[in-house]
C-alpha positions in Angstrom: -22.6 42.2 -24.0 -25.2 42.3 -26.7 -28.7 43.7 -26.4 -31.5 41.2 -26.2 -34.4 42.2 -28.5 -37.8 40.7 -28.7 -39.4 41.2 -32.1 -42.8 39.8 -31.3 -43.9 40.8 -27.7 -47.3 39.3 -28.0 -46.0 35.9 -29.1 -44.0 35.6 -25.9 -46.5 37.5 -23.8 -43.6 39.9 -22.9 -44.9 43.2 -21.4 -41.8 45.1 -20.2 -43.8 48.1 -19.0 -45.9 46.0 -16.7 -42.8 44.1 -15.5 -41.1 47.4 -14.6 -44.3 48.7 -12.9 -44.6 45.5 -10.9 -41.0 45.7 -9.7 -41.5 49.4 -8.8 -44.7 48.4 -6.8 -42.7 45.8 -4.9 -40.0 48.3 -4.0 -42.6 50.9 -3.0 -44.6 48.4 -0.9 -41.4 47.5 1.0 -40.3 51.1 1.4 -41.9 51.4 4.8 -39.4 48.9 6.1 -36.2 50.8 7.1 -34.2 47.5 6.8 -35.2 47.3 3.2 -34.2 50.9 2.4 -30.9 50.4 4.1 -30.2 47.1 2.2 -30.7 48.6 -1.3 -27.5 50.7 -1.4 -25.5 47.8 0.2 -26.3 45.7 -2.9 -23.4 46.9 -5.0 -24.3 44.5 -7.8 -27.6 46.2 -8.7 -28.0 49.6 -7.0 -27.2 52.8 -8.7 -28.8 56.2 -8.5 -29.2 56.2 -12.3 -31.4 53.1 -12.2 -33.8 54.9 -9.9 -33.9 57.9 -12.3 -34.5 55.6 -15.2 -37.3 53.7 -13.4 -38.9 57.0 -12.4 -38.8 58.2 -16.0 -40.3 54.9 -17.2 -43.2 55.3 -14.8 -44.0 58.8 -16.1 -43.8 57.5 -19.7 -46.3 54.7 -19.1 -48.7 57.1 -17.2 -47.8 55.7 -13.7 -47.0 59.1 -12.2 -48.2 58.0 -8.8 -45.6 55.3 -8.7 -43.0 57.7 -9.9 -43.7 60.0 -7.0 -43.5 57.1 -4.5 -40.4 55.8 -6.1 -38.8 59.3 -5.7 -39.7 59.2 -2.0 -38.1 55.8 -1.7 -35.0 57.0 -3.5 -34.5 59.9 -1.0 -34.5 57.3 1.8 -32.1 55.1 -0.1 -29.7 58.1 -0.8 -29.7 58.7 3.0 -28.6 55.1 3.7 -26.1 55.2 0.9 -24.4 58.2 2.4 -24.3 56.5 5.8 -22.8 53.4 4.1 -20.2 55.4 2.4 -19.3 57.2 5.7 -19.0 53.9 7.5 -16.8 52.4 4.7 -14.5 55.4 4.9 -14.3 55.3 8.7 -13.6 51.5 8.7 -11.1 51.6 5.9 -8.3 51.8 8.4 -9.7 49.2 10.8 -7.1 46.9 12.5 -6.6 43.6 10.6 -7.7 41.6 13.6 -11.2 43.2 13.2 -11.5 42.2 9.5 -13.1 39.0 8.2 -10.4 37.2 6.2 -13.0 36.2 3.6 -15.0 39.4 3.0 -12.4 41.9 4.3 -15.2 43.7 6.2 -15.1 44.7 9.8 -16.8 41.8 11.7 -19.9 42.2 13.8 -20.0 38.8 15.4 -16.6 37.1 15.3 -16.3 33.4 15.8 -13.3 31.0 15.7 -13.3 28.0 13.5 -12.2 25.1 15.8 -10.0 23.1 13.4 -8.2 25.9 11.6 -8.3 28.5 14.4 -9.2 31.3 12.0 -11.6 34.0 13.2 -14.4 35.0 10.8 -17.7 36.8 11.0 -20.6 34.5 11.9 -22.8 35.5 8.9 -19.9 34.8 6.6 -19.4 31.3 7.8 -23.1 30.7 8.0 -23.4 31.5 4.3 -20.4 29.4 3.5 -21.8 26.4 5.4 -25.1 26.5 3.4 -23.2 25.2 0.4 -20.1 23.5 1.8 -19.9 21.9 5.3 -16.1 22.2 5.4 -13.8 24.7 7.1 -12.8 27.0 4.2 -9.2 27.2 5.5 -8.3 23.6 6.0 -11.3 21.6 4.5 -12.1 19.9 7.8 -15.8 19.0 8.4 -17.5 21.9 10.2 -21.0 22.7 11.5 -22.2 26.1 12.8 -22.7 24.5 16.3 -18.9 24.0 16.4 -17.8 27.6 16.0 -16.6 29.4 19.1 -17.8 32.9 19.8 -15.0 35.5 20.3 -16.8 37.7 22.8 -13.7 39.7 23.8 -12.9 40.6 20.2 -16.6 41.4 19.6 -16.4 43.9 22.5 -13.1 45.4 21.2 -14.7 45.9 17.8 -17.8 47.5 19.4 -15.6 49.9 21.4 -13.6 50.8 18.3 -16.7 51.4 16.3 -18.1 53.6 19.1 -14.8 55.6 19.3 -14.8 55.9 15.5 -18.4 57.0 15.4 -19.5 54.3 13.0 -22.0 52.6 15.4 -24.4 50.0 14.1 -26.5 52.0 11.7 -26.0 49.5 8.9 -26.0 46.4 11.0 -29.8 46.3 11.1 -31.2 42.9 11.4 -34.3 42.0 9.5 -37.2 41.4 11.8 -40.7 39.9 11.3 
């Protein structure tokens, strides 16, 4: 992938230093929310420890040392949640197949049965799917979220298994207002 270069920053009103500082401010302002700190390392597409280091260095270079310090504090929280996430992934690597969502291959938190196909998936998975396609992904029958059937017995089995494995709910935080 090539590197995009802007030759005339003023012409396009492109201010990369201000852009990075604004993004860092957003992260720092949200750092008081534990849910946000826990969500950062779960985003495998854009989280890396190196990016935090690069952003911190950039803040020092543009004389925003106060933001660099706050970003470092946030990064310490994020590293804690990243370690928890990794431990949970390792512990859940050998989960029984019946506990795994067939679409995401992750251990389910709220299993539901799709009425026409009979397949059990995690509620958040099917909710996301139904936002763009109102069909059962396994047999293409019409489907609404009101039609899914909670699998409470399986949910309890998964909760007991997680408790026995020591993985708990530390990453299953729900965003709250």
